[in-house]
C-alpha positions in Angstrom: -132.8 91.2 18.7 -132.7 91.0 22.4 -129.6 88.8 22.2 -128.1 91.4 20.0 -128.8 94.2 22.4 -127.3 92.1 25.2 -124.2 91.5 23.1 -123.8 95.3 22.5 -124.3 96.0 26.1 -121.6 93.6 27.1 -119.3 95.0 24.4 -119.9 98.5 25.8 -119.3 97.3 29.3 -116.0 95.7 28.2 -114.8 98.9 26.7 -115.4 100.7 30.1 -113.5 97.9 31.9 -110.6 98.3 29.4 -110.6 102.1 30.1 -110.5 101.4 33.8 -107.7 98.9 33.3 -105.8 101.7 31.4 -105.5 103.5 34.7 -103.0 100.8 35.6 -101.6 99.5 32.4 -102.5 102.0 29.7 -102.9 99.4 26.9 -106.5 98.8 27.8 -107.5 102.2 26.4 -106.0 101.3 22.9 -107.8 98.1 22.8 -111.1 99.8 23.7 -110.6 102.4 21.1 -110.0 99.7 18.5 -113.3 98.1 19.5 -115.2 101.4 19.5 -114.1 102.0 15.9 -114.4 98.5 14.6 -118.0 98.0 16.1 -119.3 101.5 15.6 -121.6 100.5 12.7 -123.2 97.7 14.8 -124.3 100.2 17.5 -125.6 102.9 15.3 -129.3 103.7 16.3 -128.9 102.2 19.7 -128.3 103.6 23.1 -124.8 102.2 22.8 -124.0 104.5 20.0 -123.9 107.5 22.6 -121.7 105.2 24.8 -119.3 104.5 22.0 -119.1 108.2 21.2 -118.4 109.0 24.8 -115.7 106.4 25.1 -114.1 107.8 21.9 -114.1 111.3 23.2 -112.8 110.2 26.5 -109.8 108.5 24.8 -108.9 111.3 22.6 -109.5 114.0 25.3 -107.2 112.1 27.7 -104.6 111.7 25.0 -104.5 115.4 24.3 -104.7 116.4 28.0 -101.8 114.0 28.6 -99.6 115.5 26.0 -100.2 119.0 27.4 -99.6 117.8 30.9 -96.3 116.0 30.1 -95.2 118.9 28.0 -95.8 121.4 30.8 -94.3 119.3 33.6 -91.1 121.3 33.4 -93.3 124.3 34.7 -94.6 122.1 37.5 -98.2 123.1 36.3 -98.1 119.7 34.4 -98.4 117.8 37.7 -101.6 119.5 38.5 -102.9 119.1 34.9 -102.2 115.4 35.0 -103.9 115.0 38.3 -107.0 116.8 37.1 -106.9 114.7 33.9 -106.8 111.6 35.9 -110.0 112.7 37.9 -111.7 113.7 34.6 -110.9 110.3 33.0 -112.1 108.4 36.2 -115.3 110.5 36.2 -116.2 109.8 32.6 -115.6 106.1 33.2 -117.8 105.9 36.3 -120.5 108.1 34.6 -120.5 106.1 31.5 -120.8 102.8 33.5 -123.6 104.2 35.7 -125.6 105.3 32.6 -125.0 101.9 30.9 -126.1 100.1 34.0 -129.2 102.2 34.1 -130.0 101.5 30.4 -129.7 105.1 29.6 -127.9 106.7 26.6 -125.1 109.1 27.4 -126.0 112.8 27.0 -123.9 114.1 24.1 
């Protein structure tokens, strides 16, 4: 049981790292999302369930915000929206990592 918890913790950490890597490459977020959906049943009932939910919402929220930002760039407001989206994404990665490191579930 302890080994399984350690494995889930490492998997959750890996997704946070992939999301952080996505700030540079973009592809990490897709890999992280795939992990979240493929391993979702394994984390059910643990603190990692809330982290997976947080990570999934981070991905989809960022994608939606990115679309709005890119579409509105012609009005110049898109640049501001994309910058705010970048800060929001970074905040969610850092907050998730800090909660994971403290062994706490994410507030959902």
